C-alpha positions, 0 to 999 in steps of 0.5 A: 294796213295792207293795201289791196293788190292786183295784176294788171295785164295791159298792152296793145289789141290783139296781143292776147291779154284776155288769154293770159288773164285766163290762164293766170286766173285759173292758175291762182284761183283768181278773178277777173276785172275787165279795163275796157271801156266797150265791153261794159255794154250789152249786145256789143260782143263781136267787135269787143272780143268780149270773153265767151260765156264758157269762159265767164264760166271758167273764171268770174269777169267782172265789169263785163255786160253791166250797162245798155248801150245807151248808158252813160259810162266813164273813167269815173264809173270804172274806178268807182265800181273797180275799186269796190270790187277789188276791195271785196275780193282782197277781204276774201283773199282772192287774186285780182287780174285786171285786164284791158286795153283802156289805158285811162281806165288803169291810170285813174284806177291806180293814180286817181282822177282829178276833180274838174267842173260837173257835168252840163246837160245843156252844154253837153247837148249843145255840143253834140248837136254841133257834132250831129251837124258838122262831124266830131272832127269840127269839135276836135278842131274847136278843142285845138284852139282851147287846149291844143295839149288834149286835142293831141291825146284825143282821137278826132273820133273820140266824141265823148271825150272831146265833149268832156274836154271842151266842157271842162274848158268853158265850165272851168275856164281852164283847159282840161290839160291843166286840171290833169297837171295839177292833180298830177295822178299821185294817188296810189291806193293799191299795190300793183304788178303790171305786166305788158304784152308786146310783140313786133309791129308786123306781128301785131298788124298780122294778129289784128287783121286775122282777128278782124277777119274772124269778127266779120265772119262771125255775124258782125253785121247781123249784131249791129243790126239786131242793136238798131233794131232794138232801138240803139241808135247810130249817134250813141257813145258805144255805137261810135266805137272802132268797128261798130261806127264802120259796120254802120257806114256799111248799113247807111253810108254806101260802104262795102262790107270789104271796104268797112272791113279795111277800114276797121283794120287800118283804124284798129291798127292805129289804135293799137299805135295809140295804145303802145305810145300810152303804155310805153310811157309807163315805167312801172310796166314789165313787158313780156313777149305776146307769146304763150311761152311767156306764161310760165315766167310771167306766172312765177313772177306773179307767184312772188307778187302775191306771196 
């Protein structure tokens, strides 16, 4: 039986993946699946560079605005939902474009998930309380002691993944890196064409800084205030994502908006570096300049792939 196929558009933030996805989806009358771990949350629009209402009218987008900011969403959730969408679109012979910078999401979609111990609400709550008291860095230091390999891959502010790694270690009595190596991510349920967009580091940083400035000018602070007024607390996983935690520090921690914007730029640059490292390790990705002049070349490759 023929495997479902899709085009994956990847690369660091601010390289124009969404613009390319719109271009290709319109050319091939396809649909887009977002592989972004924060665009899933309703109300987090500006800081996630979420596709506009007009763009969503132009092309159908999936896995955008599918849960509330206080709902739990994981790579496993993404894989389950994306698989259902892909198989449905495949039956209709609709071209599929998976686009986003959350490398883990693409990896679990194309290679599967290891089966570790189930979640333990009491342990998670205890770890969350420790993070509330001492900060996520304290949990990251704890992770370094029990699974140094995982700690190298997980950012000290990525509290959700830190807690999950500690949970796996304590419940499974083996580090999460052991389970990941054992699994090997060998599943291959789809036929995938991976296209990456890249640019010179200096150009990328300029793009990031310009985009952050535009986000700040577009009412990002008011967006965060609105989320708080709706009862979504600062400690939520969604509210601790890049940019949102900095705006919260501006509102509650005494940071000036200028300083918050500077820190957002800095941490987004660091995030982009981690994305580059992640994606460059995948030999299946074909890289192209992050420039509209590349679009026609990419379009020709995609056409051959779908045919």
